[in-house]
N, C-alpha and C positions, 0 to 999 in steps of 0.2 A: 505493500499500498503504501510506493515512495509516490506517486503523482496525483498533482490538483486535483482535487473534483468540485464542479461547480452544482452548484446548486442556488433553488428560485430561495424568495426568502423565508418562505415558508417551509419547503422541505426541510432549508438549513433549523429552522425554527420546531418541528417535529422529529429532529434529531434530536435538540438538545434535551427536546422533555422527555422524549425517549429515555435519553442517560439522569436526568433529575430523577424521573420515577425508579432506575434502577437503584440508583446511587441510594434513596430513601427509601423506598416502602420495598424493594425488592435489598438490600441488605440488611433492612432489619424482618423481613421472614424470614431468612437463613437463620439469623441471628436464634430469633425465635426458633425454628425449626433445630437447628444443634444442641441449646440450651435442653430441649422438651427431650432430643435421644438422648445426651449427654445426662440426664435425671437420671434415664432406665439402668444406668448403672456398669457394667465392665466392658465398656472402650474397645480393647481388643477380640470383642465377640462379638460387636453391635450392626450388625449392618443398616439401623440404620445412622447412625451418628458416618458411620463413611458414604455413605450418599447423600448426607445434608453436608459433606463436609467435598466429596465433590459435585456437588448444586452451590456451594462457595467462588468453589475455583472456576467456571465455566461461566459463574455469575459475570467473575473479578477478570474474565478474557471479555467477554462481552460490554463490561465498563470502561477494560482497557484499548479494545477493538474502536466502539463508537469516541472515543475520547482523540482516539488519533487522525481518522476521518473528518473530526470534525476540526481539530486542530491545521488541517492543512486543507479544509472549502474555502471557497472563496462565495460570494454571492455575485451573480452576474444582473448588471442593473438592464433590463427586460426591454430600458427605451431606448437601448444601445447598438442592439442584437440589429447583422448586416439582413436583411430581405431577400440581398439578391442571390442567396446561397443556404444552402441547409443546411443551419449550425445547431450546435447544444440549443434548447430553448428556444428553439425553428418551430410554429409550427408550420405544418407540412399537408396540402389537401394532398392527396393522393389516387390515383386510377391504378384501380388490380387490375390490369392487363388478363391476365388470366380470367377472372371471374366479372369482368366486367364492369366492377361495384367501387364506388368511392369508400373512400375512408381521410380519416381525419385524421394527425399522431401531433404529437406535441416530444417531441426529442428532450432527455432528461438526463442526472445522474442514472445509474446500476438502486443508486437506495433511494428513488424518486418509484421510479417504473413503478407503474398499475393499470394494465391496456385496458381497466374494465373504464376506468377516467381518459380512453388516449391518450398511454403515457407512454413511449416505450425510451426503453437505457438505449444510449448510443454505443453504447457496449452491445445490444445480441445485433444478430445477421442482419435483420429488417434496417436497423439503428444505423451499423456500420454501412451499409450499402446507401440513403439515401443520403450519410456524410457526405455534401459538395459540390455539391449537384444543384442546378438551377431550373427554374422553370420554362420546363418544354423534353427537358431529360429525360431517357428511359431509365431509368437503374435496372439491370437482371443482377439479385440476389439469387447465392444458393443457400436455403434448406434445406431441412432434413428431408425433406419430401421435394428435393427437385428445382427448377429456378424457375421463381418466381417477380414476374415481372412489371414493374409498376415507374407510373409515367406523371412526372410531377405537376400540379394543377398547377398550385398558387402556395406560394411560401408568409408567412406572418409571421410577427411575436404576439 
């Protein structure tokens, strides 16, 4: 995770909320679970204690990963996005030439991706295939089912 990741302001705020929740509520719950398991007696044969300690390690790992992402995160000013080509945070209207159907996607960081909301990761095959394209371009993208062809209809922010 050495690369800078770009986020919308809302996306970065969601990550910060998740981190705060893990540090407060998550740590408190784990501490309570460990205390309950410790109260059951002999720790050398206490499976509940071992499971709670393992859960604590996983929680701390997740907290560390989120802190790293947030530390390297940059918020993009959507008003400064170049709409002449597809970039991260671009809203792209495309025609799937295989299905003869129009779709609209917003290209976002992997952490913000949500297909139901029309947000696809720039790291996904479709996201990578659309990056750098301009209106009128045809993007041929290799996906597990074969080659998908998208015509870029519109780019906005």
